[in-house]
C-alpha positions, 0 to 999 in steps of 0.5 A: 748506866741504862741506855733507852733502850736497855730500858725499853727492853727491861719494859716489854721483856715481862710481857713475852710469854716465859718460853719467848724470855727464854728466847731473848735471853739466848739471843743475849746470850748468843751475842755475849759468846759472839763478842767474847770469841771474837776478843784477839787481843793478846792475852797480856792486853787482856791481863793489863784491862783486868789488873787496871781495874783493880784498886791501887790499895789493893795491889799494894797490899798483896805478898811480894813473894809470890813466886818463892812461897806459892805452895804457902798461899795456895795450900799453907805449906810452911814458908820459904825463907829466903 
C-alpha cells in the first residue's frame, strides 16, 4: 500500500542527480538499519512473527522428523528409521 508520501517521493527522486539519489538511498538504508538495531524483542517473538507469515498449508507439508533426520534433509545422508 503506497501512501501519499511514498508517491511524492517516487515522483521527486528521479528529478535529482545520480549523486543526490544515492544520498537519498543512503538515508533510507540508514533509517532502516536504525529500526532493525532498535528491535529488541526476544528472538522467540521475532520467530513467531515470521512463522505467522508462512501459510498453514506450508507448515503441514514440512517434515515432522526434522530433528532426527536433519542430516538427511540438509545433506542427503541416509535417513534414520526410528
